[in-house]
C-alpha positions, 0 to 999 in steps of 0.5 A: 844709892847712887854714885858719889861725885868723884866716882861719877866724874871718874866714870865720865872721864874714862868714857871721854878718854875712849874717844878722845885720843891725841896724836902729834898732828892733833894733840889732846887738849886736857883740862884739869880744874881745881877749886882755885886754879885751872890747868891745860895740857897738850898731850901726844898720846902716841908717845905719851908726851906733854907738848905744852902746858898752861895754867892759872899759876903761870907768870905769863898768864896775866888775868884778873877778875873772876875764875872764868876770866882767868880760865879764858886767859889760860885758854888763850895762853895754851892756844898761843903755845900750840900755834908756836908748835905748829898745831892748829887743831886739837881734840878737847878733853874736858876731864870729866867736868861739865862743859860749863863755866870755867871749862867752857871759858877756857875752850872759848879763849882757846878758840878766840886765839885760833885753835880749832876743835 
């Protein structure tokens, strides 16, 4: 019998983390997706510190419409916070999710706002 969905996702997440590593100059943009909300963090793995975070639950993120529209707004919000910190390049960590749907919308929103990855 094959792997469960959770086990498969964890396996993919570990594989991504081997390659994706965040520094102060190029932090890791980590994405977590729940059924209702979406969260993004800029992480410096050298120090083990979160530099900035944005989520669909934040008051500053004003998004209405579909979950993909909300994810785009979160991507723009995290990009604005990153640019305020002086960061313009990040390592994208999709967190075991497929690069599709809400994760893709978040990435496109961050790119539109000026992040490079």
